[in-house]
TORKOL-4160 file (C-alpha; in steps of 0.2 Angstrom, whole numbers, padded with zeros to 4 digits, m for minus):
71
<pt num="1" X="0357" Y="0726" Z="0182"/>
<pt num="2" X="0337" Y="0723" Z="0187"/>
<pt num="3" X="0334" Y="0706" Z="0192"/>
<pt num="4" X="0318" Y="0706" Z="0181"/>
<pt num="5" X="0331" Y="0712" Z="0168"/>
<pt num="6" X="0342" Y="0701" Z="0170"/>
<pt num="7" X="0331" Y="0687" Z="0169"/>
<pt num="8" X="0323" Y="0692" Z="0152"/>
<pt num="9" X="0340" Y="0691" Z="0147"/>
<pt num="10" X="0342" Y="0673" Z="0155"/>
<pt num="11" X="0327" Y="0667" Z="0148"/>
<pt num="12" X="0331" Y="0672" Z="0129"/>
<pt num="13" X="0349" Y="0659" Z="0130"/>
<pt num="14" X="0341" Y="0647" Z="0143"/>
<pt num="15" X="0321" Y="0646" Z="0137"/>
<pt num="16" X="0313" Y="0641" Z="0153"/>
<pt num="17" X="0298" Y="0633" Z="0150"/>
<pt num="18" X="0281" Y="0638" Z="0157"/>
<pt num="19" X="0273" Y="0630" Z="0170"/>
<pt num="20" X="0255" Y="0637" Z="0164"/>
<pt num="21" X="0256" Y="0633" Z="0146"/>
<pt num="22" X="0266" Y="0623" Z="0136"/>
<pt num="23" X="0282" Y="0630" Z="0128"/>
<pt num="24" X="0295" Y="0647" Z="0132"/>
<pt num="25" X="0290" Y="0658" Z="0146"/>
<pt num="26" X="0283" Y="0674" Z="0144"/>
<pt num="27" X="0290" Y="0690" Z="0151"/>
<pt num="28" X="0273" Y="0690" Z="0162"/>
<pt num="29" X="0275" Y="0672" Z="0169"/>
<pt num="30" X="0293" Y="0678" Z="0174"/>
<pt num="31" X="0287" Y="0692" Z="0182"/>
<pt num="32" X="0275" Y="0686" Z="0192"/>
<pt num="33" X="0289" Y="0673" Z="0198"/>
<pt num="34" X="0298" Y="0685" Z="0204"/>
<pt num="35" X="0284" Y="0692" Z="0213"/>
<pt num="36" X="0280" Y="0675" Z="0219"/>
<pt num="37" X="0296" Y="0675" Z="0227"/>
<pt num="38" X="0299" Y="0657" Z="0213"/>
<pt num="39" X="0319" Y="0663" Z="0210"/>
<pt num="40" X="0332" Y="0665" Z="0223"/>
<pt num="41" X="0349" Y="0673" Z="0215"/>
<pt num="42" X="0365" Y="0675" Z="0227"/>
<pt num="43" X="0357" Y="0663" Z="0242"/>
<pt num="44" X="0344" Y="0679" Z="0242"/>
<pt num="45" X="0325" Y="0683" Z="0233"/>
<pt num="46" X="0325" Y="0696" Z="0224"/>
<pt num="47" X="0309" Y="0704" Z="0219"/>
<pt num="48" X="0307" Y="0711" Z="0201"/>
<pt num="49" X="0317" Y="0730" Z="0204"/>
<pt num="50" X="0331" Y="0724" Z="0213"/>
<pt num="51" X="0349" Y="0724" Z="0208"/>
<pt num="52" X="0357" Y="0710" Z="0201"/>
<pt num="53" X="0373" Y="0706" Z="0213"/>
<pt num="54" X="0388" Y="0700" Z="0202"/>
<pt num="55" X="0397" Y="0687" Z="0201"/>
<pt num="56" X="0379" Y="0676" Z="0201"/>
<pt num="57" X="0387" Y="0660" Z="0210"/>
<pt num="58" X="0369" Y="0652" Z="0212"/>
<pt num="59" X="0353" Y="0651" Z="0206"/>
<pt num="60" X="0338" Y="0645" Z="0207"/>
<pt num="61" X="0320" Y="0642" Z="0206"/>
<pt num="62" X="0306" Y="0637" Z="0211"/>
<pt num="63" X="0319" Y="0632" Z="0227"/>
<pt num="64" X="0303" Y="0627" Z="0238"/>
<pt num="65" X="0296" Y="0612" Z="0224"/>
<pt num="66" X="0297" Y="0595" Z="0224"/>
<pt num="67" X="0308" Y="0600" Z="0205"/>
<pt num="68" X="0322" Y="0612" Z="0209"/>
<pt num="69" X="0332" Y="0621" Z="0194"/>
<pt num="70" X="0348" Y="0627" Z="0199"/>
<pt num="71" X="0360" Y="0637" Z="0190"/>
């Protein structure tokens, strides 16, 4: 499963909040997060077409910001 597919499916379950507008993050916003290396999975910052190494033991959104989201 690609990181892009993984993040989209996780967004359907978790409903990530958008950083650009009010409400749920859009698919295009999720893709930009991956392109800008704002997603860290198992200690790596994958691009949107990389494969996810399962099991996912750690996931962080925006790891360089003041407000880090860990899963």
